[in-house]
N, CA, C and O atoms as CSV, one atom per row, in Angstrom:
chain,resi,resn,atom,element,x,y,z
A,1,MET,N,N,-65.705,-23.421,110.623
A,1,MET,CA,C,-65.126,-22.906,109.405
A,1,MET,C,C,-63.761,-23.564,109.204
A,1,MET,O,O,-62.947,-23.563,110.128
A,2,PRO,N,N,-63.490,-24.120,108.036
A,2,PRO,CA,C,-62.196,-24.768,107.808
A,2,PRO,C,C,-61.063,-23.745,107.756
A,2,PRO,O,O,-61.263,-22.578,107.422
A,3,ALA,N,N,-59.884,-24.219,108.095
A,3,ALA,CA,C,-58.712,-23.348,108.088
A,3,ALA,C,C,-58.363,-22.943,106.659
A,3,ALA,O,O,-58.554,-23.734,105.735
A,4,PRO,N,N,-57.858,-21.731,106.461
A,4,PRO,CA,C,-57.447,-21.312,105.123
A,4,PRO,C,C,-56.305,-22.184,104.596
A,4,PRO,O,O,-55.549,-22.782,105.362
A,5,LEU,N,N,-56.208,-22.236,103.297
A,5,LEU,CA,C,-55.182,-23.052,102.650
A,5,LEU,C,C,-53.786,-22.647,103.112
A,5,LEU,O,O,-52.943,-23.510,103.355
A,6,ARG,N,N,-53.534,-21.355,103.234
A,6,ARG,CA,C,-52.211,-20.881,103.639
A,6,ARG,C,C,-51.850,-21.392,105.023
A,6,ARG,O,O,-50.712,-21.809,105.240
A,7,THR,N,N,-52.777,-21.374,105.960
A,7,THR,CA,C,-52.511,-21.869,107.311
A,7,THR,C,C,-52.158,-23.347,107.290
A,7,THR,O,O,-51.239,-23.788,107.981
A,8,PHE,N,N,-52.892,-24.102,106.495
A,8,PHE,CA,C,-52.639,-25.540,106.395
A,8,PHE,C,C,-51.267,-25.825,105.793
A,8,PHE,O,O,-50.521,-26.648,106.323
A,9,THR,N,N,-50.925,-25.152,104.684
A,9,THR,CA,C,-49.649,-25.436,104.028
A,9,THR,C,C,-48.462,-24.971,104.870
A,9,THR,O,O,-47.444,-25.660,104.927
A,10,VAL,N,N,-48.576,-23.829,105.516
A,10,VAL,CA,C,-47.471,-23.351,106.373
A,10,VAL,C,C,-47.251,-24.321,107.522
A,10,VAL,O,O,-46.113,-24.686,107.813
A,11,THR,N,N,-48.322,-24.740,108.176
A,11,THR,CA,C,-48.193,-25.683,109.290
A,11,THR,C,C,-47.557,-26.994,108.841
A,11,THR,O,O,-46.695,-27.542,109.528
A,12,LEU,N,N,-47.985,-27.485,107.696
A,12,LEU,CA,C,-47.435,-28.731,107.170
A,12,LEU,C,C,-45.955,-28.604,106.834
A,12,LEU,O,O,-45.169,-29.484,107.186
A,13,TRP,N,N,-45.562,-27.531,106.163
A,13,TRP,CA,C,-44.152,-27.320,105.816
A,13,TRP,C,C,-43.284,-27.182,107.067
A,13,TRP,O,O,-42.222,-27.799,107.149
A,14,VAL,N,N,-43.721,-26.386,108.034
A,14,VAL,CA,C,-42.930,-26.184,109.256
A,14,VAL,C,C,-42.741,-27.508,109.989
A,14,VAL,O,O,-41.631,-27.827,110.416
A,15,ALA,N,N,-43.810,-28.277,110.137
A,15,ALA,CA,C,-43.718,-29.550,110.856
A,15,ALA,C,C,-42.820,-30.548,110.127
A,15,ALA,O,O,-42.039,-31.257,110.761
A,16,CYS,N,N,-42.924,-30.604,108.817
A,16,CYS,CA,C,-42.106,-31.560,108.053
A,16,CYS,C,C,-40.624,-31.208,108.106
A,16,CYS,O,O,-39.783,-32.086,108.295
A,17,ILE,N,N,-40.304,-29.940,107.941
A,17,ILE,CA,C,-38.892,-29.528,107.973
A,17,ILE,C,C,-38.309,-29.726,109.368
A,17,ILE,O,O,-37.216,-30.272,109.515
A,18,ALA,N,N,-39.034,-29.286,110.387
A,18,ALA,CA,C,-38.532,-29.447,111.758
A,18,ALA,C,C,-38.384,-30.927,112.111
A,18,ALA,O,O,-37.406,-31.314,112.750
A,19,GLY,N,N,-39.318,-31.733,111.713
A,19,GLY,CA,C,-39.231,-33.168,111.985
A,19,GLY,C,C,-38.052,-33.819,111.301
A,19,GLY,O,O,-37.373,-34.662,111.886
A,20,ALA,N,N,-37.806,-33.429,110.054
A,20,ALA,CA,C,-36.672,-33.993,109.325
A,20,ALA,C,C,-35.345,-33.589,109.971
A,20,ALA,O,O,-34.417,-34.394,110.050
A,21,VAL,N,N,-35.263,-32.348,110.427
A,21,VAL,CA,C,-34.024,-31.890,111.077
A,21,VAL,C,C,-33.812,-32.628,112.398
A,21,VAL,O,O,-32.687,-33.018,112.708
A,22,VAL,N,N,-34.860,-32.821,113.169
A,22,VAL,CA,C,-34.739,-33.556,114.444
A,22,VAL,C,C,-34.305,-34.992,114.193
A,22,VAL,O,O,-33.417,-35.504,114.875
A,23,ILE,N,N,-34.928,-35.643,113.218
A,23,ILE,CA,C,-34.564,-37.029,112.912
A,23,ILE,C,C,-33.111,-37.123,112.455
A,23,ILE,O,O,-32.382,-38.021,112.876
A,24,ALA,N,N,-32.692,-36.199,111.598
A,24,ALA,CA,C,-31.307,-36.208,111.119
A,24,ALA,C,C,-30.328,-35.983,112.275
A,24,ALA,O,O,-29.313,-36.671,112.377
A,25,ALA,N,N,-30.634,-35.028,113.133
A,25,ALA,CA,C,-29.738,-34.737,114.250
A,25,ALA,C,C,-29.641,-35.922,115.206
A,25,ALA,O,O,-28.545,-36.286,115.633
A,26,LEU,N,N,-30.765,-36.517,115.541
A,26,LEU,CA,C,-30.734,-37.651,116.464
A,26,LEU,C,C,-30.069,-38.866,115.826
A,26,LEU,O,O,-29.417,-39.651,116.515
A,27,SER,N,N,-30.228,-39.023,114.520
A,27,SER,CA,C,-29.563,-40.139,113.829
A,27,SER,C,C,-28.051,-39.989,113.831
A,27,SER,O,O,-27.322,-40.980,113.832
A,28,LEU,N,N,-27.584,-38.748,113.831
A,28,LEU,CA,C,-26.153,-38.484,113.848
A,28,LEU,C,C,-25.579,-38.463,115.266
A,28,LEU,O,O,-24.390,-38.206,115.457
A,29,GLY,N,N,-26.433,-38.735,116.260
A,29,GLY,CA,C,-25.962,-38.805,117.634
A,29,GLY,C,C,-25.917,-37.475,118.352
A,29,GLY,O,O,-25.320,-37.369,119.424
A,30,TRP,N,N,-26.539,-36.458,117.777
A,30,TRP,CA,C,-26.561,-35.136,118.403
A,30,TRP,C,C,-27.779,-35.081,119.319
A,30,TRP,O,O,-28.896,-34.821,118.870
A,31,VAL,N,N,-27.552,-35.331,120.611
A,31,VAL,CA,C,-28.642,-35.459,121.576
A,31,VAL,C,C,-28.601,-34.281,122.527
A,31,VAL,O,O,-27.526,-33.836,122.930
A,32,GLY,N,N,-29.758,-33.781,122.883
A,32,GLY,CA,C,-29.875,-32.670,123.813
A,32,GLY,C,C,-30.986,-31.738,123.371
A,32,GLY,O,O,-31.795,-32.083,122.509
A,33,TRP,N,N,-31.021,-30.562,123.962
A,33,TRP,CA,C,-32.070,-29.608,123.623
A,33,TRP,C,C,-31.722,-28.773,122.399
A,33,TRP,O,O,-32.619,-28.241,121.744
A,34,ILE,N,N,-30.451,-28.649,122.081
A,34,ILE,CA,C,-30.020,-27.807,120.965
A,34,ILE,C,C,-30.567,-28.290,119.620
A,34,ILE,O,O,-30.991,-27.447,118.829
A,35,PRO,N,N,-30.586,-29.584,119.311
A,35,PRO,CA,C,-31.162,-30.007,118.023
A,35,PRO,C,C,-32.629,-29.611,117.854
A,35,PRO,O,O,-33.075,-29.324,116.744
A,36,PHE,N,N,-33.366,-29.597,118.949
A,36,PHE,CA,C,-34.775,-29.225,118.868
A,36,PHE,C,C,-34.935,-27.727,118.617
A,36,PHE,O,O,-35.839,-27.312,117.892
A,37,VAL,N,N,-34.073,-26.926,119.206
A,37,VAL,CA,C,-34.104,-25.486,118.947
A,37,VAL,C,C,-33.705,-25.206,117.502
A,37,VAL,O,O,-34.346,-24.405,116.822
A,38,VAL,N,N,-32.655,-25.862,117.035
A,38,VAL,CA,C,-32.212,-25.687,115.646
A,38,VAL,C,C,-33.314,-26.139,114.689
A,38,VAL,O,O,-33.558,-25.487,113.674
A,39,ALA,N,N,-33.974,-27.239,115.004
A,39,ALA,CA,C,-35.059,-27.730,114.152
A,39,ALA,C,C,-36.217,-26.744,114.123
A,39,ALA,O,O,-36.807,-26.519,113.066
A,40,GLY,N,N,-36.547,-26.162,115.244
A,40,GLY,CA,C,-37.621,-25.172,115.295
A,40,GLY,C,C,-37.300,-23.939,114.482
A,40,GLY,O,O,-38.147,-23.420,113.754
A,41,ILE,N,N,-36.063,-23.470,114.612
A,41,ILE,CA,C,-35.648,-22.294,113.851
A,41,ILE,C,C,-35.618,-22.600,112.355
A,41,ILE,O,O,-36.062,-21.790,111.541
A,42,ALA,N,N,-35.096,-23.767,111.999
A,42,ALA,CA,C,-35.060,-24.157,110.581
A,42,ALA,C,C,-36.474,-24.342,110.048
A,42,ALA,O,O,-36.768,-23.933,108.925
A,43,GLY,N,N,-37.343,-24.947,110.832
A,43,GLY,CA,C,-38.727,-25.143,110.399
A,43,GLY,C,C,-39.445,-23.838,110.162
A,43,GLY,O,O,-40.129,-23.673,109.152
A,44,LEU,N,N,-39.295,-22.912,111.083
A,44,LEU,CA,C,-39.943,-21.609,110.906
A,44,LEU,C,C,-39.299,-20.801,109.791
A,44,LEU,O,O,-39.987,-20.169,108.988
A,45,GLY,N,N,-37.973,-20.828,109.750
A,45,GLY,CA,C,-37.264,-20.023,108.750
A,45,GLY,C,C,-37.503,-20.472,107.323
A,45,GLY,O,O,-37.579,-19.647,106.412
A,46,LEU,N,N,-37.623,-21.773,107.125
A,46,LEU,CA,C,-37.860,-22.301,105.776
A,46,LEU,C,C,-39.336,-22.602,105.522
A,46,LEU,O,O,-39.824,-22.415,104.408
A,47,GLY,N,N,-40.036,-23.060,106.535
A,47,GLY,CA,C,-41.411,-23.512,106.351
A,47,GLY,C,C,-42.417,-22.418,106.077
A,47,GLY,O,O,-43.337,-22.612,105.283
A,48,VAL,N,N,-42.263,-21.271,106.717
A,48,VAL,CA,C,-43.227,-20.187,106.514
A,48,VAL,C,C,-43.176,-19.656,105.086
A,48,VAL,O,O,-44.219,-19.593,104.435
A,49,PRO,N,N,-42.002,-19.270,104.566
A,49,PRO,CA,C,-42.006,-18.792,103.178
A,49,PRO,C,C,-42.393,-19.867,102.167
A,49,PRO,O,O,-43.080,-19.578,101.187
A,50,LEU,N,N,-41.952,-21.116,102.400
A,50,LEU,CA,C,-42.312,-22.183,101.469
A,50,LEU,C,C,-43.796,-22.513,101.532
A,50,LEU,O,O,-44.396,-22.821,100.502
A,51,GLY,N,N,-44.395,-22.459,102.698
A,51,GLY,CA,C,-45.827,-22.703,102.831
A,51,GLY,C,C,-46.654,-21.629,102.148
A,51,GLY,O,O,-47.653,-21.932,101.497
A,52,ILE,N,N,-46.242,-20.369,102.292
A,52,ILE,CA,C,-46.938,-19.274,101.615
A,52,ILE,C,C,-46.778,-19.406,100.108
A,52,ILE,O,O,-47.740,-19.226,99.362
A,53,TRP,N,N,-45.565,-19.721,99.655
A,53,TRP,CA,C,-45.324,-19.915,98.216
A,53,TRP,C,C,-46.188,-21.057,97.676
A,53,TRP,O,O,-46.778,-20.944,96.602
A,54,ASN,N,N,-46.255,-22.153,98.428
A,54,ASN,CA,C,-47.026,-23.316,97.999
A,54,ASN,C,C,-48.516,-23.001,97.894
A,54,ASN,O,O,-49.169,-23.422,96.940
A,55,ALA,N,N,-49.054,-22.273,98.854
A,55,ALA,CA,C,-50.472,-21.900,98.812
A,55,ALA,C,C,-50.760,-21.000,97.610
A,55,ALA,O,O,-51.771,-21.174,96.929
A,56,ARG,N,N,-49.874,-20.046,97.352
A,56,ARG,CA,C,-50.059,-19.165,96.192
A,56,ARG,C,C,-49.980,-19.948,94.893
A,56,ARG,O,O,-50.738,-19.682,93.961
A,57,LYS,N,N,-49.066,-20.916,94.823
A,57,LYS,CA,C,-48.927,-21.721,93.609
A,57,LYS,C,C,-50.165,-22.573,93.377
A,57,LYS,O,O,-50.624,-22.699,92.242
A,58,ILE,N,N,-50.705,-23.153,94.422
A,58,ILE,CA,C,-51.914,-23.954,94.292
A,58,ILE,C,C,-53.061,-23.083,93.774
A,58,ILE,O,O,-53.786,-23.476,92.860
A,59,LYS,N,N,-53.214,-21.907,94.364
A,59,LYS,CA,C,-54.287,-21.007,93.945
A,59,LYS,C,C,-54.090,-20.526,92.511
A,59,LYS,O,O,-55.052,-20.404,91.754
A,60,ARG,N,N,-52.853,-20.257,92.145
A,60,ARG,CA,C,-52.548,-19.753,90.802
A,60,ARG,C,C,-52.772,-20.830,89.740
A,60,ARG,O,O,-53.269,-20.532,88.654
A,61,ASP,N,N,-52.412,-22.069,90.040
A,61,ASP,CA,C,-52.487,-23.148,89.056
A,61,ASP,C,C,-53.846,-23.839,88.985
A,61,ASP,O,O,-54.101,-24.584,88.039
A,62,ASP,N,N,-54.718,-23.612,89.955
A,62,ASP,CA,C,-56.010,-24.292,89.984
A,62,ASP,C,C,-57.060,-23.429,89.278
A,62,ASP,O,O,-57.369,-22.334,89.747
A,63,PRO,N,N,-57.613,-23.911,88.155
A,63,PRO,CA,C,-58.603,-23.111,87.440
A,63,PRO,C,C,-59.923,-22.974,88.196
A,63,PRO,O,O,-60.713,-22.077,87.900
A,64,ALA,N,N,-60.168,-23.842,89.158
A,64,ALA,CA,C,-61.425,-23.797,89.902
A,64,ALA,C,C,-61.312,-22.998,91.199
A,64,ALA,O,O,-62.192,-23.082,92.056
A,65,TRP,N,N,-60.245,-22.231,91.350
A,65,TRP,CA,C,-60.085,-21.456,92.583
A,65,TRP,C,C,-60.739,-20.115,92.404
A,65,TRP,O,O,-60.594,-19.562,91.314
A,66,PRO,N,N,-61.421,-19.544,93.314
A,66,PRO,CA,C,-61.733,-20.008,94.660
A,66,PRO,C,C,-62.875,-21.019,94.627
A,66,PRO,O,O,-63.716,-20.994,93.728
A,67,PRO,N,N,-62.893,-21.906,95.618
A,67,PRO,CA,C,-63.959,-22.905,95.646
A,67,PRO,C,C,-65.318,-22.247,95.901
A,67,PRO,O,O,-65.409,-21.220,96.572
A,68,VAL,N,N,-66.338,-22.842,95.367
A,68,VAL,CA,C,-67.697,-22.332,95.554
A,68,VAL,C,C,-68.181,-22.745,96.938
A,68,VAL,O,O,-68.135,-23.922,97.296
A,69,ARG,N,N,-68.643,-21.774,97.706
A,69,ARG,CA,C,-69.143,-22.061,99.047
A,69,ARG,C,C,-70.603,-22.461,98.975
A,69,ARG,O,O,-71.409,-21.821,98.301
A,70,GLN,N,N,-70.920,-23.512,99.670
A,70,GLN,CA,C,-72.302,-23.969,99.722
A,70,GLN,C,C,-72.841,-23.679,101.114
A,70,GLN,O,O,-72.173,-23.925,102.119
A,71,GLY,N,N,-74.007,-23.173,101.156
A,71,GLY,CA,C,-74.523,-22.941,102.492
A,71,GLY,C,C,-75.566,-21.987,102.495
A,71,GLY,O,O,-76.114,-21.675,103.553
């Protein structure tokens, strides 16, 4: 069974935000474990609500939602 849209969008948002924060921190010379913790917190804090919002927006704006299940 494929993952729900919300799970996919939340995971994608969290990973993208955390990755961007890690890259920015390492580019600025901030090395150690703290940038990774900050990136994780920022990813979860921003990514979860944005991923849920994004999934709802996709469902709201798509006239063909919900998809027809074949089987």
